[in-house]
Every structure is written in structure tokens, then in C-alpha cells.
N, C-alpha and C positions, 0 to 999 in steps of 0.2 A: 874474739870477743864481740858480742853484739852490742848495739846501743843500749838495749834494755839492761844488759849485764853492767855496762859502764854506768848507767844512770843509778843503779843501786849503789855503786861505789861513790858516785858523785854526791848522792844524798847523805851518805855516811860522812863525807868530808864537810858537809854543811849541816850536821846534826845540831850544832850550837845555834840557838836562836839569835844571838847577837851577831854572829857571823852572817847569817841570812839577812838580818836587818841592815847591816852595812852594805850588803849587796844591793838591797833596795835603795838605800840612800845614795849609792853610787849611780844607780839608774836615774834617780830624780835629779841629781846634780848634773848628769849628762844632758838630760832634757832641758834643764835650766841653761846650760851652756849653749845648746842649740838655739834656744829662744833668744839669748843675748846676741848670738851671731846673726840670727834672722832680723832682729830689731836694729842692731848697729851696722850690719853689713860689713863687719870687720872680719874678713874671710880667713885671715891667717890664724884666727882663734880655732879654726877647725883642726889645726895641727895638735891642739890640746885635747881633742876628742877622746882618746883612750885614757887620759889621766884620771878623771873622776871615777869612772866605772872600775878600772883595774886597781887604782890606788886604794879606794875604799874596800874593795873586795879582798885584796891582799892584806890590808890592815886587819880585816875581820878574821882572816885565816891565821895571821901572826899573833894577834892579841887574844882572841877568844877561842877559836877552834884549835889553835896550836898544831896546825898541820900545814901541808903545802897544797896550793891550788893545783887542779888537774890541767891547767892551761897549757903547760909545755909538753906534757905527755900525750894529750889528745886534744889539740887545739880546736878542731871542728866540732867534735862531740861535746867539748866543754861549752862552746857557744850555744849549741842546741840544748844542752842540759841546763844552762843558765836560763834560757828563755822558757823552757818547760817548767823549771822550778818557779820562775816568776809567775807564770800562768797558774800553777798549782797553788801558790801563795795567794794570788788575787782571787781565786775561786774558793779558798778556804780548805783545800785538800791538805795543804801543809800549813802549820801554824806560823804566825809571824814571830 
């Protein structure tokens, strides 16, 4: 399977707009967490780094898309697919 073939399947898993919106919300929450760490310099908070992005993304899959995230089957491609999807949402290629 090529990445392009995987990405078609990845987008099918993210067809629900609320699932995609929770992915974006997770990214924003993660950026806020990094900002808090940068301002407070409470470095142990970096241990929480995966919580907002994965927690909200999985919540989107569970509540709205009613499917399973591709994270465990293809971890590297899932990360690449996530960032590609975020870029395509930011540029308007994929609807919010």
C-alpha cells in the first residue's frame, strides 16, 4: 500500500466534519499547552503533550465518525496524513 492509497482511506475515516473539527481543536489545545509550558517553564507538563491532540481526535472518532483511528495500524502514515489533512483544511481543499 502506498501513502496515497492510505490517505484515501484516512480521509474516509475523517469524512464526518465534527470529527475533523475535533482534530483541529486538539491541535489548538496542544499549541495552547506548549504556550503554557513556554510561559510557566513547568517542563513536566510536556508529558501531557499527546493528551489533547489524541484525546480530542479519538473522541471525534468515537462520538461522531463512529470508527477507529488509523493510529495503531499505520502510526507514521497517520501522523503524515494528519498534517496533510490539517494543511488541506487550512487551504480550503477540505471543508471544516
